[in-house]
C-alpha positions as CSV (number, residue, x, y, z in Angstrom):
1,D,10.7,-56.3,-2.0
2,T,10.0,-56.3,-5.9
3,Y,8.2,-53.3,-5.8
4,N,11.1,-51.7,-4.5
5,N,13.6,-53.4,-6.3
6,L,11.4,-51.9,-9.3
7,C,11.5,-48.5,-7.4
8,V,15.5,-48.9,-7.8
9,A,15.2,-50.3,-11.6
10,Y,13.0,-46.9,-12.4
11,G,15.1,-44.6,-10.6
12,M,17.8,-46.0,-12.4
13,V,16.7,-45.2,-15.9
14,G,15.4,-41.7,-15.1
15,R,11.6,-42.8,-14.7
16,Y,11.3,-41.2,-11.2
17,D,7.7,-40.8,-11.1
18,E,7.3,-44.2,-11.9
19,A,9.6,-44.8,-8.9
20,M,7.9,-42.9,-6.6
21,K,4.6,-44.9,-7.3
22,A,6.7,-48.4,-6.7
23,C,8.3,-47.2,-3.6
24,G,4.5,-46.3,-2.3
25,E,3.6,-49.4,-3.5
26,A,6.4,-51.4,-1.7
27,I,5.7,-49.5,1.4
28,R,1.9,-50.3,1.1
29,I,2.5,-53.7,1.0
30,K,5.5,-53.9,4.1
31,E,5.4,-50.4,5.9
32,D,8.4,-51.6,8.0
33,L,10.3,-51.5,4.6
34,S,13.5,-48.9,5.1
35,E,15.1,-49.5,1.9
36,A,11.6,-48.1,0.7
37,Y,11.8,-45.0,2.5
38,N,15.5,-44.3,2.2
39,N,14.8,-45.1,-1.7
40,L,12.0,-42.3,-1.8
41,G,14.3,-40.2,0.5
42,V,17.1,-40.1,-2.7
43,I,14.8,-39.4,-5.1
44,Y,13.1,-36.3,-3.6
45,Q,17.0,-35.3,-2.7
46,M,17.8,-35.4,-6.3
47,F,14.6,-33.1,-7.4
48,G,15.6,-30.9,-4.3
49,E,13.2,-31.5,-2.0
50,V,15.5,-31.5,1.3
51,D,13.2,-31.8,3.5
52,R,10.7,-34.4,2.2
53,A,14.0,-36.3,1.7
54,F,15.4,-35.7,5.3
55,G,12.1,-37.2,6.6
56,F,12.3,-40.3,4.6
57,Y,15.6,-40.7,5.8
58,Q,14.6,-40.7,9.2
59,K,11.8,-43.0,9.0
60,S,14.6,-45.3,7.5
61,T,16.8,-45.5,10.3
62,E,13.5,-45.2,12.6
63,I,12.3,-48.7,11.5
64,N,16.0,-50.5,10.9
65,P,18.3,-48.3,13.6
66,K,20.6,-50.8,11.7
67,Y,20.3,-49.2,8.3
68,E,23.3,-47.7,7.5
69,K,22.4,-46.3,4.4
70,G,19.9,-43.5,6.0
71,Y,22.1,-42.7,8.1
72,N,24.6,-41.9,5.3
73,N,22.2,-40.0,3.5
74,L,21.1,-37.9,6.7
75,G,24.5,-37.2,7.1
76,I,24.8,-35.7,3.6
77,L,21.8,-33.5,4.3
78,F,23.2,-32.6,7.4
79,F,26.3,-31.5,5.4
80,L,24.2,-29.5,3.0
81,K,22.6,-27.6,5.5
82,G,25.7,-26.8,7.0
83,H,25.2,-28.9,10.0
84,Y,28.5,-30.7,10.6
85,D,28.1,-32.0,14.0
86,E,24.8,-34.2,13.2
87,A,26.5,-34.9,9.9
88,L,29.7,-36.3,11.6
89,E,27.1,-38.0,14.0
90,A,25.2,-39.9,11.2
91,F,28.5,-40.7,9.4
92,Q,29.7,-42.3,12.6
93,K,26.3,-43.9,13.3
94,A,26.7,-45.7,10.0
95,L,30.2,-46.5,10.3
96,T,29.1,-47.8,14.0
97,I,26.6,-50.3,12.0
98,N,29.0,-50.8,9.0
99,A,33.3,-50.5,9.6
100,N,33.4,-51.1,5.9
101,N,31.5,-48.4,4.7
102,I,33.5,-46.6,2.7
103,E,30.9,-44.1,1.0
104,S,30.6,-42.6,5.1
105,Y,34.9,-42.5,5.1
106,I,34.3,-40.8,1.7
107,N,32.4,-38.5,3.1
108,L,33.6,-37.8,6.3
109,G,36.9,-37.0,4.5
110,I,34.3,-34.3,2.3
111,L,33.3,-32.4,6.0
112,Y,36.7,-32.9,7.8
113,K,37.8,-31.1,4.7
114,K,35.5,-28.6,5.1
115,K,35.5,-27.9,8.4
116,G,39.9,-27.0,7.8
117,E,40.7,-30.4,9.7
118,G,43.4,-32.2,6.7
119,E,44.8,-34.8,8.9
120,K,41.3,-36.2,10.0
121,A,40.1,-35.9,6.4
122,I,43.6,-37.8,5.1
123,E,42.8,-40.5,7.8
124,S,39.1,-40.8,6.6
125,Y,40.2,-41.1,2.8
126,Q,43.0,-43.2,3.9
127,K,40.2,-46.2,5.5
128,A,38.3,-45.9,2.4
129,L,41.3,-46.9,0.2
130,A,42.1,-49.1,2.8
131,I,38.5,-50.9,2.1
132,N,38.7,-50.0,-2.2
133,P,42.2,-48.7,-3.1
134,L,41.0,-48.5,-6.7
135,H,38.3,-45.7,-6.1
136,R,39.7,-43.2,-8.2
137,E,38.2,-40.3,-6.4
138,T,39.5,-40.9,-3.3
139,H,42.8,-41.2,-4.2
140,Y,42.0,-37.5,-6.3
141,N,41.0,-35.8,-3.0
142,I,43.5,-37.4,-0.3
143,A,46.2,-36.1,-3.1
144,L,44.4,-32.7,-3.1
145,L,44.8,-32.7,0.7
146,Y,48.7,-34.2,0.6
147,E,49.2,-31.1,-1.8
148,Q,48.1,-28.6,0.6
149,S,50.1,-29.8,3.0
150,E,53.0,-29.6,1.4
151,N,53.8,-33.7,1.2
152,S,54.3,-33.7,-2.6
153,E,55.2,-37.0,-2.9
154,R,52.3,-38.3,-1.2
155,A,50.3,-35.9,-3.3
156,V,52.1,-37.2,-6.8
157,S,51.5,-40.9,-5.6
158,H,47.8,-40.3,-5.5
159,Y,47.9,-38.2,-8.5
160,Q,49.4,-41.4,-10.6
161,Q,46.9,-43.5,-9.1
162,F,43.9,-41.6,-10.2
163,V,45.5,-40.8,-13.4
164,Q,46.0,-44.6,-14.0
165,L,42.6,-45.5,-12.7
166,S,41.2,-43.1,-14.5
167,S,42.8,-44.1,-17.8
168,K,41.4,-47.3,-17.6
169,S,37.9,-46.5,-16.4
170,H,37.5,-43.2,-18.3
171,P,39.8,-42.9,-20.8
172,D,38.1,-39.4,-21.9
173,L,39.1,-37.9,-18.8
174,V,42.9,-38.2,-19.3
175,S,44.1,-36.6,-22.3
176,K,47.1,-38.3,-24.0
């Protein structure tokens, strides 16, 4: 686990070659470390090597069928490739494992919006906000959907929450 933690740390500071080496070492020491495979997938995805990333995400879920992050990341890649049914299945699998996985609810909202299923998108965003009512991007996304569905009052409410949260955490985003 130490090498996997080192992999994450290197990745956070942009030292990706060293991150990949550390993940590789973590896997060499413990072949069934699903987190290390997932982390390699994240790095390869960042570099646009989607097929390699996909393989590492799949491996992470094969090693540990209860590894929700692997399923969420598979869902993202399926979505990016336009395979929406597979993306839906992957996000739902992640949520079956952990019903409090905010990332998967947000990704479901994005997926449903892309498919033109606004009500399902809103429902997914509402579930994300039930987990974390301070998630500003989700307030923005749901406000857009309410605006599109001509529910002005709810749109305004969520835009206001977005602005309020943004002014605290990202004052540069909100002009005074």
